[in-house]
ZAMARGU-4260 file (C-alpha; in steps of 0.2 Angstrom, whole numbers, plus 5000, padded with zeros to 4 digits):
<rodrens>
0) 5098/4954/4859 | 5103/4950/4876 | 5118/4959/4884 | 5129/4959/4900 | 5136/4976/4899
5) 5130/4994/4896 | 5142/5006/4888 | 5137/5025/4888 | 5146/5036/4877 | 5143/5054/4871
10) 5141/5053/4853 | 5129/5041/4843 | 5142/5039/4830 | 5155/5034/4842 | 5142/5022/4849
15) 5141/5011/4834 | 5160/5010/4831 | 5164/5005/4849 | 5149/4991/4850 | 5157/4983/4834
20) 5174/4982/4843 | 5167/4975/4859 | 5156/4961/4853 | 5138/4955/4856 | 5140/4955/4876
25) 5141/4974/4875 | 5126/4987/4873 | 5134/5004/4868 | 5122/5019/4869 | 5124/5038/4868
30) 5120/5051/4880 | 5121/5064/4866 | 5131/5076/4877 | 5126/5082/4894 | 5110/5077/4902
35) 5111/5088/4919 | 5116/5106/4919 | 5111/5122/4929 | 5095/5129/4924 | 5095/5144/4911
40) 5082/5154/4920 | 5092/5158/4936 | 5107/5158/4946 | 5105/5141/4954 | 5120/5143/4966
45) 5117/5141/4984 | 5129/5155/4990 | 5123/5151/5009 | 5128/5133/5007 | 5145/5132/5000
50) 5140/5137/4983 | 5132/5121/4980 | 5125/5120/4962 | 5107/5115/4958 | 5107/5103/4943
55) 5091/5099/4933 | 5089/5086/4919 | 5091/5096/4902 | 5075/5100/4893 | 5072/5089/4879
60) 5083/5075/4886 | 5070/5066/4896 | 5067/5052/4883 | 5086/5049/4882 | 5087/5048/4901
65) 5072/5036/4902 | 5080/5024/4889 | 5097/5025/4898 | 5089/5020/4914 | 5079/5005/4905
70) 5095/4999/4897 | 5105/5001/4914 | 5091/4989/4924 | 5094/4976/4910 | 5114/4976/4912
75) 5124/4968/4924 | 5137/4981/4925 | 5137/4998/4917 | 5153/5007/4910 | 5155/5026/4908
80) 5165/5030/4893 | 5162/5049/4890 | 5177/5059/4882 | 5193/5059/4891 | 5193/5077/4898
85) 5187/5086/4913 | 5171/5088/4905 | 5168/5071/4900 | 5173/5066/4919 | 5159/5078/4924
90) 5147/5070/4911 | 5152/5053/4918 | 5147/5059/4937 | 5131/5066/4931 | 5127/5050/4923
95) 5131/5040/4939 | 5119/5051/4950 | 5105/5049/4936 | 5107/5030/4936 | 5110/5027/4954
100) 5128/5020/4951 | 5140/5018/4965 | 5154/5031/4964 | 5166/5019/4971 | 5163/5006/4958
105) 5177/5005/4944 | 5166/5009/4930 | 5175/5024/4921 | 5183/5019/4904 | 5194/5032/4895
110) 5202/5029/4879 | 5212/5043/4868 | 5208/5036/4852 | 5193/5025/4844 | 5203/5010/4838
115) 5199/4992/4842 | 5216/4990/4851 | 5214/5006/4861 | 5196/5003/4866 | 5199/4984/4872
120) 5214/4989/4881 | 5203/5003/4890 | 5190/4990/4896 | 5204/4980/4904 | 5208/4995/4915
125) 5191/5004/4921 | 5194/5015/4936 | 5183/5025/4949 | 5176/5042/4942 | 5190/5055/4947
130) 5181/5067/4958 | 5196/5079/4958 | 5193/5081/4939 | 5174/5083/4943 | 5176/5096/4956
135) 5188/5106/4944 | 5176/5105/4930 | 5162/5110/4942 | 5171/5124/4950 | 5174/5131/4931
140) 5156/5129/4928 | 5150/5138/4944 | 5164/5152/4942 | 5157/5155/4924 | 5139/5155/4931
145) 5142/5168/4944 | 5151/5180/4932 | 5139/5178/4918 | 5122/5179/4928 | 5129/5192/4939
150) 5136/5205/4926 | 5125/5201/4911 | 5109/5207/4919 | 5117/5223/4925 | 5123/5226/4907
155) 5104/5224/4902 | 5098/5236/4914 | 5112/5249/4911 | 5115/5247/4893 | 5103/5235/4882
160) 5095/5219/4883 | 5104/5203/4876 | 5121/5207/4881 | 5133/5196/4891 | 5150/5196/4901
165) 5160/5180/4905 | 5177/5176/4913 | 5186/5172/4897 | 5175/5182/4885 | 5178/5199/4894
170) 5197/5196/4893 | 5196/5192/4875 | 5186/5207/4871 | 5198/5218/4882 | 5213/5211/4871
175) 5205/5216/4855 | 5201/5233/4860 | 5218/5236/4868 | 5225/5231/4851 | 5214/5244/4843
180) 5220/5258/4854 | 5238/5253/4849 | 5233/5255/4830 | 5224/5272/4835 | 5240/5279/4844
185) 5252/5272/4831 | 5262/5285/4821 | 5271/5280/4806 | 5289/5282/4804 | 5298/5284/4787
190) 5313/5273/4783 | 5321/5268/4767 | 5331/5253/4760 | 5344/5252/4746 | 5344/5235/4737
195) 5356/5231/4723 | 5356/5218/4709 | 5374/5212/4707 | 5382/5200/4693 | 5397/5190/4693
200) 5399/5183/4675 | 5383/5177/4670 | 5375/5174/4687 | 5366/5187/4695 | 5361/5189/4714
205) 5354/5203/4726 | 5362/5212/4740 | 5355/5225/4753 | 5363/5240/4761 | 5371/5236/4777
210) 5381/5252/4783 | 5395/5263/4782 | 5413/5262/4788 | 5409/5243/4794 | 5395/5249/4806
215) 5377/5245/4803 | 5366/5261/4798 | 5348/5264/4798 | 5341/5275/4783 | 5328/5286/4791
220) 5327/5300/4778 | 5330/5304/4759 | 5346/5312/4765 | 5353/5298/4774 | 5351/5288/4756
225) 5358/5302/4747 | 5374/5302/4759 | 5376/5283/4754 | 5372/5285/4736 | 5383/5300/4733
230) 5399/5288/4739 | 5393/5275/4725 | 5404/5282/4710 | 5407/5265/4701 | 5398/5249/4696
235) 5412/5239/4704 | 5411/5232/4721 | 5425/5221/4730 | 5420/5205/4740 | 5426/5210/4758
240) 5421/5196/4768 | 5413/5178/4766 | 5406/5169/4781 | 5399/5151/4779 | 5389/5141/4792
245) 5378/5126/4794 | 5361/5130/4801 | 5349/5117/4807 | 5330/5120/4807 | 5320/5108/4819
250) 5302/5102/4816 | 5287/5109/4825 | 5280/5100/4839 | 5265/5089/4836 | 5248/5098/4837
255) 5238/5103/4853 | 5221/5110/4850 | 5226/5128/4850 | 5240/5124/4838 | 5230/5115/4826
260) 5217/5128/4827 | 5231/5141/4821 | 5238/5130/4808 | 5222/5126/4801 | 5217/5145/4799
265) 5235/5149/4792 | 5236/5134/4780 | 5219/5128/4775 | 5208/5144/4779 | 5197/5135/4792
270) 5188/5145/4805 | 5190/5138/4823 | 5174/5130/4825 | 5175/5122/4808 | 5192/5114/4813
275) 5185/5107/4829 | 5169/5101/4819 | 5180/5092/4807 | 5192/5085/4820 | 5178/5078/4830
280) 5172/5067/4814 | 5190/5061/4812 | 5191/5057/4831 | 5173/5048/4831 | 5177/5038/4816
285) 5176/5037/4797 | 5171/5022/4787 | 5187/5017/4778 | 5182/5001/4767 | 5187/4984/4774
290) 5192/4990/4791 | 5174/4997/4793 | 5173/5013/4804 | 5190/5019/4812 | 5194/5034/4823
295) 5207/5041/4813 | 5215/5054/4825 | 5217/5055/4844 | 5207/5065/4854 | 5206/5084/4849
300) 5206/5093/4866 | 5223/5093/4872 | 5237/5105/4877 | 5250/5091/4877 | 5264/5089/4863
305) 5267/5071/4871 | 5268/5056/4859 | 5267/5038/4865 | 5281/5025/4863 | 5269/5016/4852
310) 5267/5029/4838 | 5285/5034/4839 | 5290/5015/4835 | 5278/5016/4821 | 5282/5032/4814
315) 5302/5027/4815 | 5297/5011/4804 | 5287/5021/4792 | 5300/5035/4790 | 5315/5022/4788
320) 5304/5013/4774 | 5298/5029/4765 | 5312/5041/4765 | 5327/5031/4773 | 5336/5028/4790
325) 5344/5044/4790 | 5328/5054/4791 | 5322/5045/4806 | 5324/5053/4823 | 5321/5037/4832
330) 5314/5036/4849 | 5316/5054/4852 | 5312/5061/4870 | 5295/5069/4873 | 5295/5086/4871
335) 5294/5097/4887 | 5275/5101/4891 | 5271/5120/4890 | 5269/5130/4906 | 5251/5127/4912
340) 5248/5112/4900 | 5237/5098/4908 | 5246/5084/4899 | 5232/5073/4903 | 5234/5063/4886
345) 5243/5065/4870 | 5245/5077/4856 | 5233/5076/4842 | 5241/5063/4830 | 5235/5050/4818
350) 5229/5033/4826 | 5241/5025/4813 | 5255/5032/4804 | 5252/5020/4790 | 5235/5028/4786
355) 5243/5040/4775 | 5232/5054/4767 | 5234/5047/4750 | 5227/5029/4756 | 5212/5038/4764
360) 5208/5050/4749 | 5193/5040/4743 | 5185/5039/4760 | 5187/5058/4766 | 5178/5072/4761
365) 5187/5088/4755 | 5187/5096/4772 | 5192/5081/4781 | 5205/5076/4770 | 5213/5094/4772
370) 5213/5093/4790 | 5219/5075/4792 | 5233/5079/4779 | 5239/5093/4791 | 5239/5081/4807
375) 5247/5067/4798 | 5261/5077/4791 | 5264/5087/4807 | 5265/5071/4816 | 5278/5062/4805
380) 5289/5077/4803 | 5290/5080/4822 | 5299/5063/4823 | 5311/5066/4809 | 5328/5074/4808
385) 5331/5092/4807 | 5333/5100/4790 | 5352/5107/4787 | 5355/5122/4778 | 5373/5128/4771
390) 5372/5147/4773 | 5384/5160/4765 | 5385/5179/4770 | 5395/5190/4758 | 5400/5208/4760
395) 5402/5220/4746 | 5412/5236/4748 | 5415/5253/4739 | 5421/5268/4746 | 5417/5262/4764
400) 5399/5257/4759 | 5394/5239/4763 | 5381/5229/4755 | 5378/5212/4762 | 5371/5196/4752
405) 5365/5181/4760 | 5363/5164/4752 | 5358/5147/4757 | 5356/5130/4751 | 5348/5115/4757
410) 5361/5101/4762 | 5349/5089/4770 | 5329/5090/4769 | 5327/5081/4785 | 5308/5083/4790
415) 5305/5095/4776 | 5305/5080/4766 | 5287/5076/4771 | 5281/5093/4766 | 5290/5093/4749
420) 5282/5075/4746 | 5264/5082/4750 | 5267/5098/4740 | 5264/5108/4755 | 5276/5121/4756
425) 5268/5133/4769 | 5285/5133/4778 | 5296/5127/4765 | 5314/5135/4765 | 5317/5143/4749
430) 5335/5142/4742 | 5345/5158/4737 | 5360/5152/4730 | 5375/5164/4727 | 5388/5162/4714
435) 5405/5156/4718 | 5415/5170/4726 | 5431/5174/4735 | 5438/5188/4745 | 5444/5201/4734
440) 5433/5196/4718 | 5425/5210/4710 | 5407/5211/4705 | 5396/5222/4696 | 5381/5231/4701
445) 5367/5230/4687 | 5357/5244/4696 | 5355/5251/4714 | 5337/5255/4720 | 5333/5266/4735
450) 5315/5263/4742 | 5305/5273/4754 | 5294/5264/4767 | 5284/5268/4782 | 5281/5258/4798
455) 5264/5250/4800 | 5254/5249/4816 | 5252/5232/4825 | 5239/5222/4815 | 5222/5217/4821
460) 5219/5200/4828 | 5214/5185/4817 | 5206/5170/4824 | 5224/5162/4824 | 5234/5176/4831
465) 5220/5179/4845 | 5220/5161/4850 | 5239/5160/4850 | 5239/5175/4863 | 5226/5169/4874
470) 5235/5153/4876 | 5253/5161/4878 | 5244/5171/4891 | 5236/5156/4901 | 5217/5162/4897
475) 5205/5149/4896 | 5208/5131/4889 | 5208/5123/4871 | 5190/5120/4872 | 5185/5137/4877
480) 5192/5147/4862 | 5179/5143/4848 | 5164/5146/4859 | 5172/5163/4866 | 5177/5169/4848
485) 5158/5165/4842 | 5151/5174/4858 | 5159/5191/4855 | 5154/5190/4838 | 5136/5185/4841
490) 5134/5200/4853 | 5141/5211/4840 | 5155/5217/4852 | 5167/5213/4837 | 5165/5210/4819
495) 5177/5201/4807 | 5183/5213/4794 | 5194/5204/4781 | 5197/5190/4793 | 5202/5202/4807
500) 5193/5207/4822 | 5187/5225/4824 | 5178/5231/4839 | 5162/5239/4838 | 5154/5253/4847
505) 5144/5243/4858 | 5160/5232/4861 | 5169/5248/4868 | 5154/5252/4879 | 5153/5235/4887
510) 5172/5234/4889 | 5173/5251/4897 | 5160/5246/4910 | 5168/5230/4914 | 5185/5238/4915
515) 5179/5252/4927 | 5169/5241/4939 | 5175/5224/4937 | 5195/5225/4934 | 5199/5208/4940
520) 5187/5201/4928 | 5197/5208/4913 | 5215/5206/4920 | 5224/5194/4911 | 5235/5188/4925
525) 5220/5186/4936 | 5212/5175/4924 | 5227/5165/4921 | 5230/5162/4940 | 5212/5156/4941
530) 5216/5143/4927 | 5231/5137/4938 | 5219/5137/4953 | 5208/5126/4943 | 5221/5114/4938
535) 5226/5113/4957 | 5209/5107/4960 | 5211/5093/4947 | 5227/5088/4955 | 5219/5088/4973
540) 5230/5102/4979 | 5216/5114/4981 | 5197/5113/4988 | 5185/5120/4976 | 5174/5128/4987
545) 5189/5137/4994 | 5194/5143/4976 | 5177/5149/4973 | 5176/5159/4989 | 5192/5167/4987
550) 5186/5174/4971 | 5168/5178/4976 | 5171/5189/4992 | 5179/5202/4982 | 5168/5201/4967
555) 5153/5202/4977 | 5159/5219/4984 | 5163/5225/4966 | 5145/5220/4960 | 5136/5229/4975
560) 5146/5244/4970 | 5143/5243/4952 | 5123/5242/4955 | 5124/5259/4964 | 5137/5268/4953
565) 5136/5262/4936 | 5126/5275/4926 | 5113/5270/4913 | 5121/5272/4895 | 5109/5279/4883
570) 5113/5274/4865 | 5105/5289/4857 | 5100/5289/4839 | 5112/5301/4830 | 5104/5313/4816
575) 5110/5307/4800 | 5110/5324/4792 | 5097/5319/4778 | 5079/5316/4776 | 5069/5300/4772
580) 5066/5300/4753 | 5049/5290/4757 | 5041/5302/4770 | 5051/5317/4771 | 5055/5314/4790
585) 5073/5316/4797 | 5084/5300/4795 | 5094/5295/4811 | 5108/5282/4814 | 5103/5267/4824
590) 5112/5253/4833 | 5106/5237/4829 | 5111/5219/4831 | 5121/5219/4816 | 5129/5236/4818
595) 5124/5254/4814 | 5112/5258/4800 | 5101/5273/4794 | 5083/5273/4799 | 5069/5283/4797
600) 5063/5293/4813 | 5045/5290/4809 | 5047/5272/4814 | 5035/5262/4814 | 5024/5272/4802
605) 5039/5271/4790 | 5051/5258/4790 | 5064/5264/4778 | 5081/5258/4782 | 5099/5260/4773
610) 5116/5253/4776 | 5129/5264/4782 | 5145/5265/4770 | 5161/5268/4778 | 5172/5282/4770
615) 5191/5279/4770 | 5197/5297/4770 | 5201/5301/4752 | 5193/5309/4737 | 5189/5298/4722
620) 5204/5298/4711 | 5193/5297/4695 | 5180/5311/4698 | 5188/5321/4712 | 5172/5325/4719
625) 5164/5309/4728 | 5173/5300/4743 | 5181/5283/4742 | 5169/5272/4752 | 5170/5253/4757
630) 5157/5242/4750 | 5152/5224/4750 | 5148/5212/4737 | 5132/5200/4740 | 5145/5187/4745
635) 5151/5200/4758 | 5168/5203/4750 | 5174/5220/4752 | 5179/5233/4738 | 5180/5251/4737
640) 5170/5263/4726 | 5164/5281/4722 | 5150/5288/4734 | 5144/5296/4717 | 5140/5279/4709
645) 5132/5277/4697 | 5137/5294/4690 | 5156/5289/4694 | 5160/5271/4691 | 5177/5271/4700
650) 5180/5254/4709 | 5195/5244/4716 | 5197/5228/4724 | 5213/5234/4733 | 5211/5249/4747
655) 5216/5265/4740 | 5227/5276/4752 | 5228/5295/4751 | 5245/5297/4745 | 5251/5298/4727
660) 5265/5287/4718 | 5282/5297/4719 | 5285/5290/4701 | 5269/5293/4691 | 5258/5303/4703
665) 5243/5291/4702 | 5236/5284/4718 | 5243/5271/4728 | 5234/5255/4735 | 5237/5243/4749
670) 5238/5226/4742 | 5237/5209/4752 | 5252/5198/4749 | 5259/5183/4756 | 5265/5187/4773
675) 5257/5204/4775 | 5253/5219/4765 | 5261/5230/4751 | 5259/5246/4745 | 5259/5247/4725
680) 5255/5260/4712 | 5238/5258/4703 | 5246/5263/4687 | 5266/5260/4687 | 5277/5246/4694
685) 5282/5257/4710 | 5280/5247/4726 | 5284/5248/4745 | 5287/5233/4756 | 5277/5236/4772
690) 5287/5232/4788 | 5278/5219/4799
</rodrens>
């Protein structure tokens, strides 16, 4: 079929949808991502000629390039419609070079959502390729190449082959190790709480100890608790003060890439890469019956929380029709952009508010439905009125001892109505209604319960908390988080244990060398400043060659010093302390790709290997002879058992801790609960709340 115009996009799925929207005069084809890049086998940066990169066609892309050239020759005009970000701009620039297109031609088309109206509108306003955006992306690629291809070979020579370092990767690894050092240095502190169950008439409520003589008091020891309880001589308490207030709770802003990754991890248990993969599917288009294939969300790589007036108007109509006019915030002002946000295009939102999750249920698979529901609800909620809570604070007095009861009642659901309707109570406010009380009323204590607690060390990073911290510190960009987290796991610098990052010995070695010889590379502030300079290139405030030169001049000296002074690290095999049961030679501990393991020292003649189990530092509570060790099921789920298995069959899904219950003297376990951990007795109802 003859056509006038050729449109090149990145994805084949996207190509089919867009061709349908544009009609028969347009031929839409896919480049399937990048077509040119720096070669993998060498640095390919000309340091003597202003850091000029040497690009080559990517291996295996020859047939695609040939087809694109053939199609381009037939067309009157070629439009470049790669993704609407810096990387997409760079792809368009590479395509222009490969197809000999005029860089002054207005042939660059960008759209933030793949809907008929958005695509057609974009083709009415083509523009030139933005060379400032191209330069910013090119500078990032060159910087990452210089860092990676300079430090990685050094690590191969000094430690072992297959290692790598990177601008964002090395900072991320250091953050994980710094947190581990905090945990190791942490010393738990004892503290106590006193909670009372009170009653007025038939209505029961809880109150917590506040202080003595109208002053707040921390309970640090059992003696502090005794000082308080000795004063409590009666079950009767007098209501001393009542404070009533109205509190508003505002909805969260619409999703950026990182906030979507965090919320998807927290609410629907998606890994970062899975979130981006499913979001890509929703963006590129899903077949939804009579409408055909439609992009259901806007572009998923953004650090902006801005929403267009069009979607605000649509949301105002939907909210008014569905919940009532009082729930709609109307045309609210745009949220202020976060510091360092590029704000190039909108937040992640549905392409139409009227495409509710329920209306798409039969068209989406389970994962698509989960993520779309999250995005849809967050967008609608962000354009609704705040929730209003009536709060009540009551003090209860006896012999200068003060307890405080806090109550709340939802006065107006506001944006929370979306989550109630959607049966998603992840952040739903729980009501805690107190009985009708007046100053001077007497209430009775059913029981007063002191509890001992111990402060807990800072938690290891999850994917969500690590992404949040990277974003808060201005390290990396939304598109870098998923590949960075994947790389540090693939290199075995860290491992995920119960969804939290633990550094490995190899990670400690690599981080130690990087910190010693390349302090700037792992400096959070330096890396964040570099991101600002890259933004400066995109905004035509900085020259890309100057930015790279300012970085490279000191880095080159650090590199030369490291070449001479970095000593070779021998990861020696450690004696295991027992002999091989197959050949009688000593067993040793080796460091492999997936961690440490036992192996026969007579390798390769004897290939006997064994997994290393992790002791948790306590004797088995059943046989009192073996050690409690961490084990894994075939599905990689962690549980705890006796090292003398099968002689002793002790097992526990919850982690035993080396302290006995103060009530019944059985062993305690650390149990995961919503919002953190709790220490409980393995036998009775004793439990301790863990301070977050």
